[in-house]
KENUDO-87608 format. One record per residue: x, y, z of N, C-alpha, C in turn; residue in three letters. Coordinates in pm, whole numbers, padded with zeros to 5 digits, always signed. Layout:
residues N
XYZXYZXYZAla;...
***
This chain:
residues 152
-20201+13171+08566-20142+13139+08718-20014+13233+08718Unk;-20004+13279+08868-19884+13343+08915-19796+13241+08981Unk;-19705+13263+08946-19568+13171+09012-19517+13245+09113Unk;-19515+13115+09208-19471+13177+09338-19349+13118+09366Unk;-19271+13119+09498-19134+13082+09473-19096+12977+09477Unk;-19208+12870+09542-19183+12708+09515-19171+12670+09380Unk;-19276+12753+09276-19292+12704+09167-19168+12749+09059Unk;-19116+12852+09134-19013+12916+09033-18850+12812+09100Unk;-18849+12754+09215-18780+12684+09262-18770+12559+09188Unk;-18881+12505+09146-18888+12372+09081-18854+12400+08932Unk;-18888+12498+08896-18864+12500+08727-18693+12553+08744Unk;-18668+12618+08829-18492+12611+08820-18426+12513+08870Unk;-18484+12417+08904-18425+12291+08977-18423+12187+08836Unk;-18517+12186+08780-18571+12121+08663-18482+12153+08563Unk;-18432+12297+08532-18351+12337+08427-18218+12313+08475Unk;-18178+12270+08600-18035+12243+08600-18045+12076+08600Unk;-18161+12020+08632-18127+11887+08621-18235+11794+08637Unk;-18307+11772+08460-18444+11713+08443-18452+11587+08493Unk;-18343+11537+08548-18358+11384+08540-18381+11376+08721Unk;-18449+11495+08795-18479+11457+08944-18586+11387+08968Unk;-18570+11308+09025-18717+11221+09061-18834+11306+09124Unk;-18941+11252+09152-19007+11345+09204-19002+11368+09376Unk;-18961+11242+09435-18914+11243+09555-18812+11383+09579Unk;-18704+11375+09502-18589+11470+09500-18611+11618+09483Unk;-18708+11613+09403-18779+11733+09354-18862+11804+09506Unk;-18951+11722+09539-19013+11752+09650-18942+11801+09789Unk;-18808+11729+09784-18726+11734+09920-18665+11876+09894Unk;-18605+11918+09769-18556+12026+09760-18645+12133+09769Unk;-18768+12146+09754-18857+12238+09775-18906+12230+09886Unk;-18886+12145+09981-18967+12124+10108-19123+12094+10101Unk;-19146+11991+10020-19294+11989+10013-19311+11835+10018Unk;-19406+11765+10055-19448+11618+10023-19443+11600+09891Unk;-19448+11471+09841-19431+11443+09687-19593+11469+09645Unk;-19706+11439+09715-19832+11456+09621-19830+11662+09606Unk;-19808+11720+09696-19826+11861+09662-19733+11893+09544Unk;-19635+11854+09544-19508+11854+09428-19572+11818+09354Unk;-19626+11686+09319-19643+11649+09196-19783+11723+09135Unk;-19852+11793+09224-19964+11886+09153-19946+12006+09103Unk;-19826+12054+09179-19730+12188+09122-19685+12152+08986Unk;-19639+12036+08976-19536+12001+08856-19657+11964+08751Unk;-19762+11928+08788-19862+11877+08675-19934+11997+08634Unk;-19951+12111+08723-19993+12243+08657-19895+12305+08580Unk;-19767+12286+08624-19700+12360+08541-19655+12345+08380Unk;-19691+12183+08372-19668+12127+08255-19803+12145+08190Unk;-19917+12167+08265-20072+12164+08206-20067+12324+08115Unk;-19980+12420+08216-20020+12560+08173-19926+12599+08095Unk;-19829+12517+08019-19715+12520+07919-19575+12601+07997Unk;-19579+12617+08079-19441+12666+08147-19323+12562+08145Unk;-19377+12436+08177-19286+12320+08092-19342+12270+07981Unk;-19267+12291+07878-19260+12243+07721-19275+12102+07731Unk;-19132+12050+07761-19096+11925+07704-18991+11883+07790Unk;-18928+11801+07819-18836+11727+07894-18721+11656+07786Unk;-18554+11702+07791-18491+11656+07699-18384+11639+07749Unk;-18299+11547+07679-18125+11532+07710-18049+11639+07615Unk;-17970+11698+07686-17877+11807+07627-17765+11710+07596Unk;-17744+11733+07455-17623+11643+07402-17502+11722+07374Unk;-17390+11668+07396-17287+11712+07370-17227+11725+07223Unk;-17237+11873+07153-17216+11865+07008-17100+11830+06983Unk;-16977+11876+07088-16826+11820+07016-16831+11682+07006Unk;-16860+11614+07103-16849+11475+07089-16952+11406+06996Unk;-17065+11454+06904-17120+11406+06804-17004+11497+06677Unk;-16903+11542+06688-16875+11608+06549-16934+11701+06507Unk;-16987+11799+06581-17097+11920+06565-17044+12056+06623Unk;-16927+12091+06589-16861+12215+06656-16855+12329+06577Unk;-16868+12318+06459-16886+12475+06356-17028+12531+06324Unk;-17019+12627+06405-17128+12735+06431-17119+12835+06313Unk;-17240+12848+06247-17251+12966+06189-17380+13054+06197Unk;-17361+13168+06174-17462+13262+06192-17537+13354+06093Unk;-17629+13298+06015-17650+13339+05877-17796+13428+05881Unk;-17753+13542+05822-17833+13662+05811-17878+13691+05678Unk;-18046+13694+05675-18100+13695+05522-18164+13796+05524Unk;-18172+13870+05380-18295+13959+05333-18359+13916+05215Unk;-18492+13963+05227-18586+13916+05129-18634+14057+05074Unk;-18657+14059+04943-18754+14156+04872-18901+14142+04877Unk;-18912+14031+04922-19062+13967+04925-19095+13927+05061Unk;-19182+13992+05086-19242+14029+05224-19402+13963+05248Unk;-19452+13896+05122-19590+13844+05115-19639+13730+05229Unk;-19747+13685+05244-19729+13618+05359-19700+13469+05288Unk;-19751+13426+05156-19705+13313+05105-19573+13305+05112Unk;-19490+13374+05060-19353+13357+05046-19310+13328+05223Unk;-19356+13397+05306-19313+13375+05421-19337+13239+05501Unk;-19444+13230+05428-19516+13035+05523-19419+12954+05433Unk;-19382+12983+05328-19280+12888+05240-19159+12895+05295Unk;-19094+13009+05307-19005+13019+05380-18931+12932+05496Unk;-19044+12970+05599-19053+12940+05693-19055+12771+05743Unk;-19128+12737+05659-19138+12602+05628-19049+12498+05566Unk;-18973+12552+05491-18883+12526+05423-18734+12506+05506Unk;-18717+12640+05556-18586+12639+05654-18627+12552+05792Unk;-18759+12543+05809-18741+12456+05974-18720+12319+05932Unk;-18750+12300+05814-18709+12146+05795-18541+12104+05769Unk;-18480+12207+05762-18325+12151+05775-18288+12162+05912Unk;-18239+12021+05939-18210+11964+06093-18048+12057+06152Unk;-18000+12123+06056-17865+12177+06072-17910+12335+06148Unk;-18024+12356+06125-18053+12522+06163-18146+12467+06304Unk;-18053+12537+06435-18096+12506+06550-18157+12629+06623Unk;-18156+12729+06573-18209+12871+06581-18270+12935+06477Unk;-18418+12998+06446-18421+13072+06344-18530+13162+06399Unk;-18504+13315+06362-18539+13422+06394-18585+13518+06292Unk;-18724+13589+06310-18742+13690+06225-18687+13835+06300Unk;-18609+13916+06234-18555+14007+06305-18630+14194+06277Unk;-18555+14246+06335-18592+14372+06342-18471+14446+06293Unk;-18434+14523+06213-18325+14642+06189-18260+14565+06041Unk;-18144+14611+06004-18109+14546+05865-18122+14413+05784Unk;-18133+14306+05859-18186+14176+05817-18311+14149+05864Unk;-18333+14070+05764-18490+14026+05799-18506+13886+05900Unk;-18400+13814+05857-18390+13690+05963-18257+13634+05992Unk;-18255+13567+06116-18125+13515+06135-18146+13378+06167Unk;-18063+13305+06136-18057+13171+06191-17904+13128+06277Unk;-17920+13048+06347-17811+12974+06390-17792+12813+06320Unk;-17667+12771+06250-17667+12683+06195-17555+12608+06254Unk;-17556+12468+06288-17443+12379+06363-17424+12238+06272Unk;-17321+12251+06223-17242+12139+06134-17110+12071+06174Unk;-17079+12017+06105-16924+11927+06135-16827+12039+06113Unk;-16818+12095+05983-16713+12204+05933-16769+12260+05783Unk;-16637+12368+05780-16689+12444+05637-16732+12373+05519Unk;-16719+12248+05519-16779+12178+05365-16877+12125+05422Unk;-16942+12101+05517-17091+12072+05528-17148+12193+05559Unk;-17117+12316+05609-17172+12438+05605-17201+12463+05453Unk;-17090+12438+05389-17114+12499+05220-17236+12436+05161Unk;-17244+12286+05182-17353+12197+05118-17472+12230+05208Unk;-17477+12287+05316-17608+12333+05384-17609+12444+05306Unk;-17544+12543+05313-17584+12675+05261-17649+12652+05093Unk;-17542+12572+04999-17613+12571+04887-17756+12490+04896Unk;-17764+12397+04959-17910+12341+04970-18033+12433+05048Unk;-17994+12525+05083-18051+12626+05160-18139+12746+05055Unk;-18011+12784+05005-18038+12905+04891-18093+12864+04760Unk;-18066+12751+04721-18164+12645+04611-18308+12636+04615Unk;-18318+12617+04778-18471+12587+04830-18531+12701+04856Unk;-18475+12818+04849-18567+12919+04892-18549+13039+04793Unk;-18639+13087+04721-18639+13171+04622-18671+13286+04693Unk;-18621+13442+04627-18646+13568+04704-18560+13619+04792Unk;-18431+13551+04809-18339+13603+04904-18296+13694+04844Unk;-18240+13835+04863-18185+13916+04829-18025+13957+04879Unk;-18004+13893+04982-17888+13902+05076-17870+13796+05139Unk;-17781+13706+05141-17745+13639+05259-17621+13654+05317Unk;-17590+13637+05456-17445+13694+05505-17432+13568+05618Unk;-17323+13554+05623-17293+13422+05704-17147+13487+05796Unk;-17124+13470+05936-17058+13478+06006-17033+13325+06107Unk;-16920+13317+06163-16851+13187+06191-16837+13205+06335Unk;-16864+13135+06445-16828+13138+06563-16686+13078+06550Unk;-16598+13158+06644-16461+13099+06668-16451+13044+06798Unk;-16530+13086+06890-16524+13004+07008-16632+13035+07084Unk;-16714+12934+07145-16833+12939+07232-16779+12976+07375Unk;-16879+13112+07426-16801+13151+07556-16914+13122+07655Unk;-17026+13149+07589-17136+13107+07692-17261+13021+07631Unk;-17275+12936+07652-17395+12850+07609-17507+12781+07735Unk;-17613+12851+07721-17724+12777+07831-17828+12774+07765Unk;-17930+12700+07831-18062+12661+07808-18156+12688+07900Unk;-18098+12713+08047-18147+12790+08144-18204+12946+08158Unk;-18359+12965+08171-18378+13070+08178-18384+13176+08261Unk;-18359+13288+08262-18344+13359+08368-18481+13406+08462Unk;-18493+13281+08550-18616+13292+08597-18605+13341+08733Unk;
***
């Protein structure tokens, strides 16, 4: 599916406000509700829209300590990778998790209440995963930009 201007507008509007009703969405893109609904359904069916969620305020929930953890391993086997990904993915504190090119093999963004909670997470994580040769953590002092909106 090639996205046209209206599809892009629909996606942009939903990124800004996922609570827009079908009527409001249709009005914003100058369509009636039926063709707007058909476009929306197609965007969902084809995977452009993965899911609709509420974005929570981490600070209000006392989760404002952000750590970036970089990891190296000497074991690059498929079995180790599968086990590592499964184990790390189960930690709710891990908000983002990437396989990297460069000096470190993996990087994760971890969100917790404070340094004590990070230390507890860190100990559980390194004790759950064998084969790590280097783990380095850095901590965010201040979030400057955070967005979930993709640049479409």
